C-alpha positions in Angstrom: -125.4 -119.3 -61.7 -126.4 -115.9 -60.5 -122.8 -115.5 -58.9 -121.8 -116.2 -62.4 -123.7 -113.0 -64.0 -122.5 -111.3 -61.0 -119.1 -111.2 -62.7 -120.2 -109.9 -65.2 -121.7 -107.3 -64.2 -118.9 -105.3 -62.2 -117.6 -106.1 -66.0 -120.1 -103.6 -67.5 -120.0 -101.3 -64.9 -116.0 -100.7 -64.9 -116.5 -100.1 -68.5 -119.5 -97.8 -67.9 -118.1 -96.3 -65.4 -114.8 -95.8 -67.7 -117.4 -94.6 -70.6 -118.6 -91.5 -67.8 -115.2 -90.7 -66.9 -114.5 -90.2 -70.9 -112.4 -93.0 -71.6 -114.4 -95.2 -73.4 -116.2 -93.8 -76.4 -120.4 -94.4 -76.1 -120.9 -96.8 -78.9 -117.8 -98.7 -78.2 -119.7 -99.6 -74.8 -122.9 -100.6 -76.1 -122.6 -104.3 -77.2 -121.0 -105.3 -73.7 -124.3 -103.5 -72.1 -125.8 -105.6 -74.7 -124.3 -108.8 -73.9 -124.6 -108.3 -70.1 -128.4 -107.3 -70.4 -129.4 -110.2 -72.4 -127.4 -112.4 -69.6 -129.2 -110.7 -66.6 -132.6 -111.1 -68.2 -132.1 -114.7 -69.1 -130.1 -115.3 -65.7 -133.1 -114.5 -63.1 -135.7 -116.3 -65.8 -134.0 -119.7 -65.9 -134.0 -119.3 -61.7 -138.0 -118.1 -61.2 -138.5 -121.4 -63.6 -136.3 -123.9 -62.0 -137.2 -122.4 -58.5 -140.0 -125.0 -57.7 -142.0 -122.5 -56.6 -139.2 -121.3 -53.6 -140.7 -117.6 -52.5 -136.3 -116.7 -51.5 -134.8 -118.3 -54.9 -137.8 -116.0 -56.9 -136.9 -113.3 -54.4 -133.1 -113.8 -55.1 -133.8 -113.7 -58.7 -136.4 -111.2 -59.0 -133.5 -108.2 -58.3 -131.3 -109.3 -61.4 -133.8 -107.5 -63.9 -133.8 -104.2 -62.8 -130.2 -104.3 -64.3 -130.6 -106.4 -67.0 -132.8 -103.9 -68.1 -130.9 -101.4 -67.4 -128.2 -102.2 -69.3 -130.7 -103.4 -72.3 -131.8 -99.8 -72.0 -127.8 -98.3 -71.8 -127.4 -100.4 -74.9 -130.4 -98.8 -76.8 -130.0 -95.4 -75.5 -125.8 -96.0 -77.0 -126.8 -97.4 -80.5 -130.1 -95.7 -80.9 -128.8 -91.9 -80.1 -131.7 -91.8 -77.8 -132.3 -89.4 -74.9 -131.5 -90.6 -71.0 -133.9 -89.3 -69.7 -136.3 -92.0 -70.0 -133.2 -94.1 -68.1 -132.2 -91.9 -65.4 -136.3 -92.3 -64.4 -136.1 -95.5 -64.3 -132.8 -95.2 -62.6 -134.7 -94.0 -59.5 -137.2 -96.7 -59.6 -134.1 -98.9 -59.8 -132.6 -97.0 -56.9 -135.8 -97.3 -55.1 -136.1 -100.7 -54.8 -132.1 -101.5 -53.9 -133.3 -99.8 -50.3 -136.1 -102.9 -49.9 -133.7 -105.4 -51.6 -130.6 -103.9 -48.5 -133.3 -104.4 -46.0 -134.5 -107.7 -46.9 -130.7 -108.7 -47.2 -130.3 -107.3 -43.4 -133.4 -109.4 -42.2 -135.3 -111.8 -44.2 -132.2 -112.8 -45.8 -129.1 -112.7 -43.0 -126.6 -111.8 -45.7 -125.1 -108.5 -44.3 -122.8 -107.9 -46.8 -124.9 -108.0 -49.6 -127.4 -105.3 -47.8 -124.4 -103.3 -47.7 -123.7 -104.1 -51.4 -127.4 -103.3 -51.9 -127.5 -99.8 -50.3 -124.3 -98.9 -52.8 -125.9 -100.1 -56.1 -129.4 -97.7 -54.7 -126.7 -95.2 -54.3 -124.7 -95.3 -57.6 -128.6 -95.8 -59.6 -129.5 -92.6 -57.7 -126.2 -91.1 -58.7 -127.9 -92.3 -62.9 -131.0 -91.3 -61.7 -129.8 -87.4 -61.4 -127.1 -87.7 -64.8 -129.5 -88.4 -66.7 -133.4 -87.5 -65.8 -132.2 -84.4 -63.5 -129.3 -83.4 -66.3 -127.2 -83.0 -63.6 -124.3 -83.3 -65.4 -121.4 -82.1 -63.7 -121.8 -85.1 -61.5 -120.8 -87.0 -64.4 -117.4 -87.7 -63.7 -118.1 -88.7 -59.8 -120.7 -91.1 -61.1 -118.1 -92.8 -63.5 -116.0 -93.6 -60.9 -118.8 -94.7 -58.1 -119.9 -96.9 -61.2 -115.7 -98.6 -60.7 -115.5 -99.0 -57.9 -118.8 -100.9 -57.8 -117.5 -102.5 -60.5 -114.9 -104.2 -58.8 -116.1 -104.3 -55.3 -119.7 -105.2 -55.1 -119.3 -107.3 -58.3 -116.8 -109.0 -59.3 -114.8 -109.5 -55.9 -118.0 -111.1 -54.5 -118.6 -112.9 -57.8 -115.4 -115.1 -57.0 -116.1 -115.8 -53.0 -119.2 -116.7 -54.3 -118.0 -119.3 -57.2 -115.2 -120.6 -54.6 -117.2 -120.9 -51.5 -115.7 -118.4 -49.7 -118.6 -115.8 -48.9 -120.9 -117.9 -47.0 -118.2 -118.6 -44.1 -117.3 -114.9 -43.8 -120.2 -112.8 -44.2 -120.2 -110.6 -41.4 -116.6 -109.7 -42.4 -117.6 -109.1 -45.6 -120.0 -106.6 -44.4 -117.8 -105.0 -42.0 -115.3 -104.3 -45.0 -117.7 -103.2 -48.0 -118.6 -100.8 -45.5 -115.6 -99.5 -44.2 -114.5 -99.2 -48.1 -117.2 -98.2 -50.4 -117.7 -94.6 -49.0 -114.0 -94.0 -49.9 -115.4 -92.7 -53.4 -116.8 -89.9 -51.7 -113.6 -88.4 -51.0 -113.0 -87.4 -54.7 -115.8 -86.1 -55.2 -114.8 -82.1 -55.2 -112.4 -83.5 -57.9 -114.5 -85.1 -59.9 -117.2 -82.8 -59.7 -117.7 -80.5 -63.3 -119.0 -77.5 -63.5 -122.4 -77.4 -64.2 -122.7 -77.4 -68.1 -125.5 -75.9 -70.1 -126.7 -77.3 -73.9 -126.9 -75.4 -76.7 -128.4 -76.7 -79.7 -125.6 -79.9 -80.1 -122.9 -77.5 -78.5 -121.8 -78.0 -74.8 -120.9 -74.4 -72.8 -119.9 -73.8 -69.2 -122.4 -71.6 -67.5 -120.6 -68.5 -66.5 -119.4 -68.1 -62.9 -120.7 -65.5 -61.1 -118.9 -61.9 -61.5 -118.4 -59.3 -58.4 -120.2 -56.2 -59.2 -118.0 -53.5 -60.1 -116.7 -51.1 -57.5 -119.2 -48.1 -58.2 -122.3 -50.4 -58.8 -121.7 -51.6 -55.4 -122.0 -48.2 -53.6 
């Protein structure tokens, strides 16, 4: 059941990434955030209720709430026009938790591939924190690319591998492939990094580049 939810998390990350890249309108992305957010709250609740108290099942399901609440929060922000600062600081909490879940997957759960995936999610949510919580708007497009890559490589493809029973037989291979492929978007950072912008009312203005002083001032 969790693997089915992972597939749709891939969909919402791709749509949200395209939104940050300026390809999807925010209000158009809101419904999918509500649908997937609701699914990612229902799914872990069902898994925990039916787990019979199995601590590993509860542990695995607990992390899904982090993403369910994120997407519901995004949906509310987009439809209500709310400031993203609260979501940004919540994203910092998610990023910290993701590092812990990565360690648990490398150790207790013996799934190094998802250890790598959780680390990538930690980076992505840390970027959400920078863009929304700290208003580092020049990172917006780069964060969009990282989100699209996450939707494909950390969600959609692993979901299909899990649902077809292929994942468990090749965990180490997936871990190595992901560790090689996931850092690649960093190479696009210089091209996607925007100039720092500054808000003036409802107008976004670029901060002017610092100009060299005239020759007579440099003497």
